N, C-alpha and C positions, 0 to 999 in steps of 0.2 A: 258624289253630289257636291256641287259648288256651294260654298258658304259665303254669302254676301255681307258686306259691312252695312250696318244700319246707320241712318243719319242720327248722330248722337244728339240728344236733347241737352241744352245748356243746364249745368247744375244750378239749383236755386241760389246757392251762395254766390255764384258769379253774377246772377241777375241782381241780387241785392247790392253787389258792388258796382253795378251799372257798367259792366265790361262786356265785350263781345264774346259769344261762345267760341270754343276752339274750332278752327277750320280743319275738318277731317276730309282727307282725300278719299274718294270712293275707289275701291278696288275689290276685285274678286279674290276670295281666299284661294281658290284653285289656281288662279293665275299667279298670284304672289308666291304660292307654294311652288309652282312649276319653275318660276324664275329662281327661287331660292334653292331648289333641289334639281337643278337642270341636269339633263342627260350628259354625263361626262364623256360619252362616246363621241360627242361633237367636238371635244377639245383635242388639240394635237397630242399624239402619243409620245411619251418620253421613255427613255431606256429604264428598265426595271432596276431599282436600287433599294438598298436597305434603308428604311426611313430612320432618321435620327430623332432625338427627343423633340426638337423644335417642329419637325414635320408632323409628329404624332399630335402635338399640342394644336397645331394649325388645323389638322384634320378634325379634331374634336370640336374646335370652334366653328368649323363649317357646318357641323351637324346641328348646331343650336338654331332655334327658331325665335322670331320676335314674340314678345309677350302680348302684343296687341294684334290679333288676327281678325278683329271685327266681331260683330254680333252674329252668332250662328244663324244661317238662313232659316226662315220659317219659324222663328221664335215667336210663339203666340202669347200675348199678354191680354187676358180677358178684359174687355171694356166694361166700364161701370157707369152708373148715373146717366147723364145725358148722352154719353158716347155710345151707349148700348141701345140698339133698336128695340122697340117695344113689339110684343107679339101682336097686339090688335092694330097698331099703327102700320106696321110693315111685316106681315107674316113671313114673306119670302126672305127678307133680310135677316129676320130673327132666326129662321131655320138655317140659313146659310152660315151664320155666325156660330150657332150651336154645333152644327155639323163639323165645322172647322175646329172648334174647341175639342170635340171628341177625337178627331183625327190627330190633332197636335199632341194631345196627351198620350195617345197610343204610340205615336212616332217617338215622343220623348222617352218613353219607357223602353221601347225597342232599342233605341240608340244606347241607352245605359246598359241594357242587358248584353248587347253585342260587345260593348267595351269591357264589361265585367268578365265575360267568357273569354275574350281575347287575352286578358291579362294572365300571367303565369299563376299556377296554383301553388299554394304553400304546403298545406297538409290536407290532402283530400280535395275533392272537387269544389266544395262549397267555401273553402278558405282561399281567397284570391289576393293578389297584390293590391288591386284596386278595391278600396272600401268606400261604398257609396255614402253611407252615414247620412241619410237624408235629414234626420232629426237635428243634426248639428249645424246644418247650413244656415238656417234663419238666425239663430243667435250669433253665429260667426259674422254674417253680413251686417247685423245691427252694430256689433262691436267695431267692425271695420269702418262703417259709415260714420260713426261718432269720432273715431280716432282720425279719420281722413280730414274731416272739417276742422277739428281741433288743431291738427298739424299744419293745415293750410293757413289758418289764422295766425299761428305762431311762427310761420315761415320755416318750419322744420322740414327742409328738403330731404334730409337723410331718411327720415321715417316715411315720407311720401314715396321715395324711391323703392322702398322695400314692399310697400303695400298696394301700389298702384301699377296698372299696366302702362306701357310706354306712352300711349296717346294722351291719357288724362294726366299723367305725370308731367309731360312736356308742357301742357296747358297750365298746370299749377305753378311749375317752375318759372314760366314766363311772367305770369301775373305777380308772383312774389317779387321777381326782379324789377317789375315796373312800379312797385310801390314807392311813394315819396320817402326820402330819407327821414328816419325817425317816426314813420307812420306806425301806428299800433292798431291791430285788428283783433277783436275778441268775438269768438263764436260761442253761443250758449244754446244748449238743448234745454228748453223750458220743461217740456213734457212730451210723452208719446200720446197721441190722441186716441189710438186704438192699437190692438196687437198687430205686430208685423206678421206677414204671411208669405210663404213660398209660393210663387206663381208659376215658375217654370224651372225645370232641371233637366238638362240634356247633355249629351256627349258626342264627340267626334274624334276620329283618329287622324294623326298627321301622316304624311307619306314617308315616314321612316319607322323602323321597328321600335316599339316601345314608346312612341310619341303620341300623345293624345291631349285632349282638353275637355274639361267639363265647365259648363256655364249654368248659372242659376240666376233667376230674377226674383228679387224679394221686394215686396211692397212695404214701405216704411212711411207711416203717417205721423208727423210730429209738429210741434210748435217750436220754432227757432227764433233766435235773436242775434243779429250781427251788428256790432258797434265798432265804429272807426274813429280814431283820434289822429289828428295831424298837428304838427307844430305851428303855433300861432306866433303872436308878437311876444318877444322875449324868450322864445323857445319853450313856452308853456303849451302842453298838449290841450287841444280843444276838440270836442266831439264834433264830427261832421254832421251838419244838419240833415235830418231824414234817416240817419242810422239809429240803431238801438231800438227799433220797433219790432215787436213780436209778430211773427208771420206763420200761419198754418200752411204746411207744405206736405204734399203726398208725392213720394218719389218711388220709382221702380228702379232699384239699385241692381246693377248687373255685377256679379262677382264670378270669378273664374279660377280654375285650378288646372295647371298644366302638368303633364307627366313626361318625364324624360327617362328613357330606358326602364320604363315601368316603375319609376320612382316618382311619387307624387310630391309636388312642391306645396307651398303654402297658398291659401286662398288670397286673391288680390281683387281690388276693385277695378272693373273695366270702365265704368261710367254709369249713366242712367239711360233708360229708354222710355218709350211711351206706350199707351194702350194700342192694341191692334185695331185697325179700322177696316171697313168693308173695302175701301180703296186698296189697302195693303193686300187683302185676300185676292182681289181681282188681279193685282200685279203679280202675285205668286202664281196664279193660274196662267197668266200670259207667259211667264217664264218657262213653265212646264211644257208649253206648246212649242217653244222655240227649238 
């Protein structure tokens, strides 16, 4: 099944900085994978020879895959508030959304079960290389979310490289590089407005043995404050007008964990997404008919 990239919503901190959201090129996961793992039978044949160390290293590098493969297709984020159709206002839309919610949760669990069973067993059937550890995902996402914004404000590119997927990292790096000389940015988490919640957790395999990915969507509701200072007359830092105001933000943070040769890496931030709409569901249905 192909996995499509979702249109990534601009991060709230970027909106506060009044900059344009990152430009994400649409691509199909299956197409990009096919290009990345192209059939070698199409290449000219060479005489068989014993590979030296450099060739073995190059071969391993070719087996690596990019950290940003997009948001897994059919990722369902339950709409809330005004985004959710009401039972008495639109019974058909309400029923359609609820049915898709049930199907998506079943689909998510099946994808994780298949991934778990496919991973090698350690001792006995129930001890596998892949550990789903559902209860640890939400606190991990909350910690990554806080560290990501703090590192971005501080201009800590090294930390961002470790904890962010390629797409969002490139966006952060560009914006850090575009800051004025001597500009200071401070991000503060004032408080959490309510408890964070795991909305979606699913998995998919890559077209190489031992390669896989898990993605989770965690809702984080918080009050944030972003303050900017730039150098004014005499080199004295002056606060940028309009910055430093507290803002209530609800984000659907997407975190992911890739597996290489059945060895799981660390959780990373992919970006943020938005609630699923009826238009999204109708688009999914059209794709299934193609």
